[in-house]
C-alpha positions as CSV (number, residue, x, y, z in Angstrom):
1,M,-258.7,2.5,-37.5
2,T,-258.1,0.4,-40.6
3,D,-259.2,-3.3,-40.2
4,P,-256.2,-5.7,-39.8
5,V,-255.2,-8.1,-42.5
6,I,-253.8,-11.6,-42.0
7,L,-250.5,-12.7,-43.4
8,W,-250.6,-16.5,-43.9
9,F,-247.1,-18.1,-43.7
10,R,-246.6,-21.6,-45.0
11,Q,-243.4,-22.7,-46.8
12,D,-242.3,-19.1,-47.2
13,L,-240.9,-18.3,-43.8
14,R,-239.0,-15.1,-44.6
15,L,-239.5,-11.3,-44.6
16,A,-237.2,-10.5,-47.6
17,D,-238.7,-10.9,-51.1
18,Q,-242.1,-11.7,-49.5
19,P,-244.7,-10.2,-51.9
20,A,-247.6,-11.2,-49.6
21,L,-246.0,-9.3,-46.7
22,S,-245.5,-6.2,-48.9
23,A,-249.1,-6.2,-50.0
24,A,-250.4,-6.8,-46.5
25,I,-248.5,-3.9,-45.1
26,G,-250.0,-1.6,-47.7
27,Q,-253.5,-2.5,-46.5
28,G,-253.4,-2.1,-42.7
29,P,-252.2,-3.6,-39.5
30,V,-250.7,-7.1,-40.1
31,V,-251.4,-10.3,-38.2
32,P,-248.7,-12.8,-39.2
33,V,-249.9,-16.4,-38.6
34,Y,-248.6,-19.9,-39.1
35,V,-251.1,-22.7,-39.0
36,L,-249.8,-26.2,-38.2
37,D,-252.2,-28.3,-40.3
38,D,-251.6,-32.0,-39.8
39,D,-255.0,-33.0,-41.1
40,G,-255.1,-31.4,-44.5
41,P,-252.1,-33.3,-45.9
42,G,-253.4,-36.6,-44.8
43,D,-250.6,-39.2,-45.3
44,W,-248.3,-36.4,-46.3
45,R,-248.2,-34.6,-43.0
46,M,-244.6,-33.3,-42.3
47,G,-242.0,-35.9,-41.5
48,G,-239.8,-35.9,-38.4
49,A,-236.9,-34.1,-40.0
50,Q,-239.0,-31.4,-41.4
51,R,-240.7,-30.9,-38.1
52,W,-237.3,-30.5,-36.4
53,W,-236.5,-27.8,-39.0
54,L,-239.9,-26.1,-38.7
55,H,-239.5,-25.6,-34.9
56,R,-236.3,-23.7,-35.4
57,S,-237.4,-21.8,-38.5
58,L,-240.6,-20.5,-36.8
59,A,-238.6,-19.4,-33.8
60,A,-236.2,-17.5,-36.1
61,L,-239.2,-15.9,-38.0
62,D,-240.8,-14.8,-34.7
63,R,-237.5,-13.1,-33.6
64,Q,-237.3,-11.3,-37.0
65,L,-240.9,-10.1,-36.7
66,R,-240.4,-8.9,-33.2
67,D,-237.4,-6.9,-34.3
68,A,-239.8,-5.3,-36.9
69,G,-242.4,-4.5,-34.2
70,S,-244.6,-7.5,-34.9
71,R,-244.9,-11.1,-33.8
72,L,-245.9,-14.5,-35.1
73,I,-249.2,-16.0,-34.1
74,L,-249.3,-19.8,-34.0
75,R,-252.5,-21.9,-34.4
76,R,-253.1,-25.5,-35.0
77,G,-255.9,-27.1,-37.0
78,R,-257.4,-27.3,-40.5
79,A,-255.8,-24.3,-42.3
80,A,-258.9,-22.8,-43.9
81,E,-261.1,-23.3,-40.8
82,T,-258.5,-21.9,-38.4
83,L,-257.9,-18.9,-40.6
84,A,-261.6,-18.2,-40.8
85,V,-261.8,-18.3,-37.0
86,L,-258.9,-15.9,-36.7
87,M,-260.5,-13.5,-39.1
88,E,-263.6,-13.3,-36.8
89,E,-261.4,-12.8,-33.7
90,T,-259.4,-10.0,-35.2
91,G,-261.9,-8.4,-37.5
92,A,-259.7,-9.0,-40.5
93,T,-261.3,-8.8,-43.9
94,R,-258.5,-10.1,-46.0
95,I,-255.8,-12.8,-45.9
96,H,-252.6,-12.5,-47.9
97,G,-250.3,-15.4,-48.8
98,L,-248.0,-16.8,-51.3
99,R,-249.3,-19.4,-53.8
100,H,-248.5,-23.0,-53.2
101,Y,-249.0,-26.1,-55.4
102,E,-249.2,-29.1,-53.0
103,P,-252.7,-30.5,-53.3
104,W,-253.6,-29.9,-49.6
105,W,-252.6,-26.3,-49.9
106,R,-254.5,-25.8,-53.1
107,A,-257.6,-27.3,-51.4
108,A,-257.2,-24.8,-48.5
109,E,-256.8,-21.9,-50.9
110,E,-260.0,-22.9,-52.7
111,A,-261.9,-23.2,-49.4
112,L,-260.9,-19.7,-48.4
113,G,-262.2,-18.3,-51.7
114,D,-262.2,-14.6,-52.2
115,R,-261.1,-13.9,-48.6
116,L,-257.6,-14.9,-49.8
117,C,-255.4,-12.8,-51.9
118,L,-252.6,-14.9,-53.4
119,H,-249.2,-13.7,-54.6
120,D,-246.4,-15.4,-56.5
121,G,-242.9,-15.5,-54.9
122,N,-242.0,-19.1,-54.1
123,H,-240.8,-19.9,-57.6
124,L,-238.8,-18.3,-60.4
125,V,-241.9,-17.4,-62.2
126,R,-245.6,-18.1,-62.0
127,I,-245.9,-21.8,-62.8
128,E,-249.2,-21.3,-64.7
129,D,-247.4,-19.0,-67.1
130,V,-245.1,-21.7,-68.5
131,R,-247.1,-23.3,-71.2
132,T,-246.7,-25.3,-74.4
133,G,-247.6,-23.8,-77.8
134,S,-251.1,-25.3,-77.4
135,G,-251.5,-23.7,-74.0
136,T,-251.1,-26.8,-71.8
137,P,-248.6,-27.3,-68.9
138,F,-245.3,-29.1,-69.7
139,R,-244.7,-32.7,-68.6
140,I,-241.1,-33.0,-69.9
141,Y,-238.4,-31.0,-68.2
142,S,-236.2,-30.3,-71.3
143,A,-239.3,-28.7,-73.0
144,F,-240.2,-26.9,-69.8
145,W,-236.8,-25.4,-69.6
146,R,-237.1,-24.1,-73.2
147,G,-240.6,-22.8,-72.5
148,L,-239.3,-21.0,-69.4
149,Q,-236.6,-18.9,-71.3
150,P,-238.9,-16.0,-72.4
151,L,-239.9,-15.4,-68.8
152,L,-236.3,-15.2,-67.5
153,P,-234.5,-13.8,-65.7
154,P,-236.9,-13.6,-62.8
155,D,-237.7,-10.3,-61.1
156,R,-235.2,-8.8,-58.7
157,P,-235.9,-9.8,-55.0
158,L,-237.7,-7.3,-52.8
159,P,-236.0,-6.1,-49.6
160,A,-237.3,-6.9,-46.2
161,P,-239.4,-4.1,-44.6
162,D,-238.0,-2.3,-41.6
163,D,-241.4,-2.2,-39.8
164,V,-244.4,-4.5,-39.8
165,P,-247.3,-2.6,-38.2
166,G,-249.4,-4.7,-35.9
167,P,-253.0,-4.6,-34.5
168,A,-254.0,-2.7,-31.4
169,R,-254.8,-6.1,-29.8
170,W,-253.1,-9.3,-30.6
171,P,-255.0,-12.6,-30.7
172,K,-254.0,-15.6,-28.6
173,S,-251.2,-17.8,-29.9
174,D,-250.0,-21.3,-29.2
175,T,-246.4,-21.8,-28.1
176,L,-243.8,-23.8,-30.1
177,A,-243.2,-26.0,-27.0
178,E,-246.9,-27.0,-27.0
179,W,-246.5,-28.3,-30.6
180,R,-243.7,-30.7,-29.6
181,L,-242.1,-30.6,-33.1
182,S,-238.7,-31.8,-31.9
183,P,-238.2,-35.5,-31.6
184,S,-239.6,-37.2,-28.5
185,G,-238.1,-40.3,-27.1
186,P,-234.8,-41.4,-28.8
187,D,-233.5,-38.4,-30.6
188,W,-231.9,-39.2,-34.0
189,S,-231.4,-35.6,-34.9
190,T,-228.4,-34.9,-32.6
191,G,-226.2,-34.4,-35.7
192,F,-228.6,-31.9,-37.4
193,D,-227.3,-28.9,-35.4
194,E,-223.8,-29.4,-36.7
195,D,-224.9,-29.0,-40.3
196,W,-227.8,-26.6,-40.3
197,T,-229.0,-23.2,-39.1
198,P,-232.7,-23.0,-39.9
199,G,-234.1,-19.5,-40.5
200,E,-233.7,-16.6,-42.9
201,E,-230.3,-15.7,-41.4
202,G,-229.0,-19.2,-42.0
203,A,-230.3,-19.1,-45.5
204,A,-228.5,-15.7,-46.1
205,A,-225.2,-17.1,-44.9
206,R,-225.6,-20.0,-47.4
207,L,-226.6,-17.6,-50.1
208,K,-223.3,-15.7,-49.8
209,R,-221.4,-18.9,-50.9
210,V,-223.4,-19.4,-54.1
211,A,-221.3,-17.2,-56.5
212,G,-218.1,-18.8,-55.4
213,L,-219.4,-22.3,-56.2
214,I,-220.6,-21.6,-59.7
215,G,-217.2,-21.9,-61.5
216,G,-216.8,-25.5,-60.4
217,Y,-220.4,-26.4,-60.1
218,P,-220.9,-28.6,-63.2
219,V,-218.2,-31.0,-62.0
220,D,-218.1,-30.5,-58.2
221,R,-221.9,-31.0,-57.8
222,N,-221.3,-34.7,-58.6
223,L,-218.5,-35.3,-56.0
224,P,-220.0,-36.2,-52.6
225,A,-216.8,-35.7,-50.7
226,E,-216.5,-32.1,-51.9
227,D,-218.3,-29.1,-50.7
228,G,-219.5,-28.3,-54.2
229,T,-223.2,-27.7,-53.7
230,T,-225.0,-24.8,-52.2
231,R,-226.9,-26.9,-49.6
232,L,-229.7,-24.4,-49.9
233,S,-232.4,-27.0,-50.5
234,P,-234.0,-27.0,-47.0
235,H,-233.9,-23.2,-46.9
236,L,-235.7,-23.2,-50.3
237,H,-238.2,-25.8,-49.2
238,F,-239.2,-23.8,-46.2
239,G,-239.1,-20.5,-48.1
240,E,-236.4,-18.9,-46.0
241,V,-234.9,-17.7,-49.2
242,S,-236.6,-17.1,-52.5
243,P,-235.6,-18.8,-55.8
244,R,-235.2,-15.5,-57.5
245,A,-232.8,-14.3,-54.8
246,V,-230.7,-17.4,-55.4
247,W,-230.9,-16.9,-59.1
248,H,-229.6,-13.3,-58.9
249,A,-226.9,-14.3,-56.3
250,S,-225.4,-16.8,-58.7
251,G,-223.7,-14.2,-60.9
252,G,-222.8,-14.9,-64.5
253,G,-220.4,-17.0,-66.5
254,A,-220.8,-20.0,-68.8
255,E,-221.1,-22.4,-65.9
256,V,-224.1,-20.7,-64.3
257,D,-226.5,-22.3,-66.8
258,K,-226.2,-25.7,-65.2
259,F,-227.0,-24.2,-61.8
260,H,-230.0,-22.3,-63.2
261,K,-231.4,-25.5,-64.7
262,E,-231.2,-27.2,-61.3
263,L,-233.0,-24.2,-59.7
264,A,-235.7,-24.4,-62.4
265,W,-236.2,-28.1,-61.7
266,R,-238.1,-27.0,-58.6
267,D,-240.5,-25.0,-60.7
268,F,-241.0,-28.0,-63.0
269,T,-241.8,-30.4,-60.2
270,S,-244.4,-28.0,-58.8
271,G,-245.9,-27.9,-62.2
272,V,-246.1,-31.7,-62.3
273,V,-248.0,-32.0,-59.0
274,M,-250.2,-29.1,-60.0
275,Q,-251.3,-31.3,-63.0
276,L,-251.1,-34.7,-61.2
277,P,-251.9,-34.1,-57.5
278,R,-251.5,-37.8,-56.6
279,Y,-248.1,-38.1,-58.2
280,A,-246.6,-39.1,-54.9
281,D,-248.9,-42.1,-54.7
282,D,-249.6,-43.2,-58.3
283,N,-247.3,-44.3,-61.1
284,G,-247.0,-41.7,-63.8
285,R,-247.1,-44.5,-66.3
286,A,-250.1,-46.8,-65.8
287,K,-248.2,-49.9,-67.2
288,Y,-246.1,-49.9,-64.0
289,D,-249.1,-50.7,-62.0
290,R,-248.6,-54.3,-63.2
291,L,-245.0,-54.5,-62.1
292,E,-244.5,-57.1,-59.4
293,W,-242.6,-55.5,-56.6
294,R,-241.0,-57.8,-54.0
295,T,-242.9,-58.2,-50.7
296,G,-242.7,-60.5,-47.7
297,K,-240.1,-61.1,-45.0
298,A,-237.1,-61.1,-47.3
299,A,-238.0,-57.8,-48.9
300,T,-238.8,-56.2,-45.6
301,A,-235.4,-57.3,-44.3
302,D,-233.7,-55.8,-47.4
303,L,-235.6,-52.6,-47.0
304,R,-234.5,-52.3,-43.4
305,A,-230.9,-53.0,-44.4
306,W,-231.2,-50.2,-47.0
307,Q,-232.6,-47.8,-44.4
308,R,-229.9,-48.5,-41.9
309,G,-227.0,-48.3,-44.5
310,R,-226.2,-52.0,-44.2
311,T,-226.4,-53.2,-47.8
312,G,-222.8,-54.2,-48.3
313,Y,-222.4,-51.5,-51.0
314,P,-220.3,-48.7,-49.4
315,I,-221.5,-45.8,-51.5
316,V,-225.2,-46.7,-50.8
317,D,-224.5,-47.2,-47.1
318,A,-222.6,-44.0,-46.8
319,G,-225.5,-42.1,-48.3
320,M,-228.1,-43.7,-46.1
321,R,-226.1,-43.0,-43.0
322,Q,-225.5,-39.4,-44.0
323,L,-229.3,-39.1,-44.4
324,W,-230.0,-40.5,-41.0
325,T,-227.3,-38.4,-39.3
326,S,-227.7,-35.1,-41.0
327,G,-231.2,-35.1,-42.5
328,W,-229.7,-34.6,-46.0
329,M,-227.9,-36.6,-48.6
330,H,-225.8,-35.5,-51.5
331,N,-227.8,-35.5,-54.8
332,R,-225.6,-37.9,-56.7
333,V,-225.8,-40.4,-53.9
334,R,-229.5,-39.9,-53.6
335,M,-229.8,-41.2,-57.2
336,I,-227.5,-44.2,-56.5
337,A,-229.3,-45.1,-53.3
338,A,-232.7,-44.7,-54.8
339,S,-231.8,-46.8,-57.9
340,F,-230.4,-49.5,-55.7
341,L,-233.7,-49.8,-53.7
342,V,-235.9,-49.9,-56.8
343,K,-233.8,-51.9,-59.3
344,H,-231.4,-54.0,-57.2
345,L,-233.8,-54.8,-54.5
346,L,-237.0,-54.6,-56.6
347,I,-238.8,-52.7,-53.8
348,D,-241.6,-50.3,-54.6
349,W,-240.3,-46.8,-55.1
350,R,-243.0,-45.5,-52.7
351,E,-241.2,-47.2,-49.8
352,G,-238.1,-45.1,-50.5
353,E,-240.1,-42.0,-51.1
354,R,-241.8,-42.4,-47.7
355,W,-238.4,-42.9,-46.0
356,F,-237.0,-39.8,-47.6
357,W,-240.1,-37.9,-46.7
358,D,-239.6,-38.7,-43.0
359,C,-235.8,-38.3,-42.9
360,L,-235.0,-35.3,-45.2
361,V,-235.0,-31.8,-43.9
362,D,-235.6,-30.7,-47.5
363,A,-238.4,-33.2,-48.2
364,D,-240.6,-31.5,-50.8
365,Y,-243.8,-33.0,-52.2
366,G,-243.0,-32.2,-55.8
367,N,-239.3,-32.8,-55.8
368,N,-239.5,-36.0,-53.8
369,S,-242.2,-37.6,-55.9
370,V,-240.8,-36.5,-59.3
371,N,-237.3,-37.5,-58.4
372,W,-238.3,-41.0,-57.2
373,Q,-240.4,-41.6,-60.3
374,W,-237.6,-40.3,-62.5
375,I,-235.1,-42.8,-61.0
376,A,-237.7,-45.7,-61.0
377,G,-238.7,-45.2,-64.6
378,T,-242.3,-45.0,-63.6
379,G,-242.8,-41.3,-64.2
380,I,-244.1,-39.1,-67.0
381,D,-240.5,-37.8,-67.5
382,A,-238.2,-40.5,-66.4
383,N,-235.3,-42.9,-67.1
384,M,-236.1,-46.1,-68.9
385,W,-236.7,-49.0,-66.5
386,S,-233.7,-50.8,-68.1
387,R,-231.3,-48.0,-67.0
388,I,-229.9,-49.5,-63.8
389,M,-227.2,-47.6,-62.0
390,A,-224.2,-49.7,-61.1
391,P,-223.3,-48.6,-57.6
392,L,-219.7,-49.8,-57.7
393,T,-219.0,-48.0,-61.0
394,Q,-220.7,-44.9,-59.7
395,S,-218.7,-45.0,-56.5
396,E,-215.4,-45.3,-58.4
397,K,-216.3,-42.5,-60.8
398,F,-217.5,-39.9,-58.3
399,D,-215.8,-40.7,-54.9
400,T,-212.2,-40.8,-54.0
401,G,-213.1,-42.9,-50.9
402,N,-213.2,-40.0,-48.5
403,Y,-217.0,-39.8,-48.6
404,I,-217.3,-43.5,-47.8
405,R,-214.7,-43.3,-45.0
406,R,-216.5,-40.4,-43.4
407,W,-219.9,-42.1,-43.2
408,V,-218.9,-45.8,-42.9
409,P,-216.2,-45.8,-40.3
410,E,-215.9,-49.6,-40.4
411,L,-214.1,-49.0,-43.8
412,A,-211.8,-46.3,-42.6
413,D,-208.7,-48.4,-42.9
414,V,-209.5,-50.1,-46.2
415,A,-207.1,-49.1,-49.0
416,D,-208.2,-46.9,-51.9
417,A,-208.1,-49.7,-54.4
418,A,-210.6,-51.7,-52.3
419,I,-212.8,-49.1,-50.7
420,H,-215.6,-49.2,-53.2
421,D,-215.9,-53.0,-53.1
422,P,-214.1,-54.4,-50.1
423,E,-216.0,-57.7,-50.4
424,G,-214.9,-58.1,-54.0
425,A,-211.3,-57.3,-53.0
426,G,-211.4,-59.9,-50.2
427,V,-210.8,-57.3,-47.5
428,R,-214.3,-56.8,-46.0
429,P,-214.0,-56.1,-42.3
430,S,-215.9,-58.4,-40.0
431,D,-218.2,-55.6,-38.7
432,Y,-219.2,-54.6,-42.2
433,P,-222.0,-56.6,-43.9
434,A,-221.7,-58.7,-47.0
435,K,-223.6,-57.6,-50.1
436,I,-227.3,-58.4,-49.7
437,I,-227.4,-59.2,-53.5
438,G,-224.9,-59.3,-56.3
439,H,-225.0,-56.6,-59.0
440,R,-225.4,-59.0,-61.9
441,E,-228.1,-61.0,-60.2
442,A,-230.0,-57.9,-59.2
443,R,-229.7,-56.5,-62.7
444,E,-231.1,-59.6,-64.4
445,R,-234.0,-59.8,-61.9
446,A,-234.9,-56.2,-62.5
447,L,-234.7,-56.6,-66.3
448,A,-236.9,-59.7,-66.1
449,A,-239.5,-57.8,-64.0
450,G,-239.5,-55.1,-66.7
451,R,-240.0,-57.5,-69.5
452,A,-242.9,-59.1,-67.7
453,I,-245.0,-56.0,-68.1
């Protein structure tokens, strides 16, 4: 009988448009495996919200595999070492998997050497193929988008196989219950089930909505009270749907270009961390190493108020409470809330990055780090430090008040004219906090910190 091959799942938890699976099936009996590696990522092991999602996504993947005559093997430990042991147990001579760009996954891929056959399928195109005229990777998104054009559109997605042949004897597997991925103790994730259905079927249901959103996407994507975004980000992060499947589901029309640019941003951020593996830890521009972030008790108290959605700025507080309750935040509000932490509170962007990493179901190493450095102004492709988002102006421009009322119930009875700034209008309810800092004061302090470097 032909020797089995191992199919290594990571952030690609799907059967459709899964080139590694297609290749593995063509070579012999397939042993699908997911390795929970909490050591390789170091400080960037999965956060709590991601672990909640992972539990349900792995359960869904195992059900799909069983329907196809297979099953999912679960192992825990260092990825490369665990896979090497599994090869010995099964007699497998080859491992197939999709290429990843996080530094810990690239290290594991290198350690496996020629035992591993890598395929592309988690991005629109192969990231290494998008190059400048001199042959180097792009560091500016607008130039990256232009460089991407000759490689588009991406290939059509592959269908899921009907059958996945398995080995004569299956190796031992952990159980999901043993991993204890769901929160222990106080469970903050009770609202997650209302918003999310992890797994490939949940992703497919979201995918069906994409074409209908495209017409209004350029405007609606900025309105947090509207259902104007795809909410596919966690499904894309865990690879329950491929980017090229999303691309081809979006249809045509003049408005689709904006949507495609947002989809391509994922490819760009993967390219950034491919070049700069420590981008989540180090400023992209060295001069910001000299910036004096606030520390001490007052800064810690302000950070805690931001995390809890108690800053006195309704749009910021609404976003932070949406994050805590649902594991997700509207993108426009992410920018407002992030800018507030960095510029208004003068707190190191890495504090916010870490909080998002733990709380977001779609927390992606590339996206999270590049987005935070973009808003902070510290990145290789970023806003200027002097660009400081005015939360009250942003709130009035993009929210009718419905978003704030949903997530900050203390303000439910505040009139439209005062909802964005109840303190300024003199109608702040007693159970809603006063602003922890004034906008003008915060702006001047941030600008002074920038001038100092």
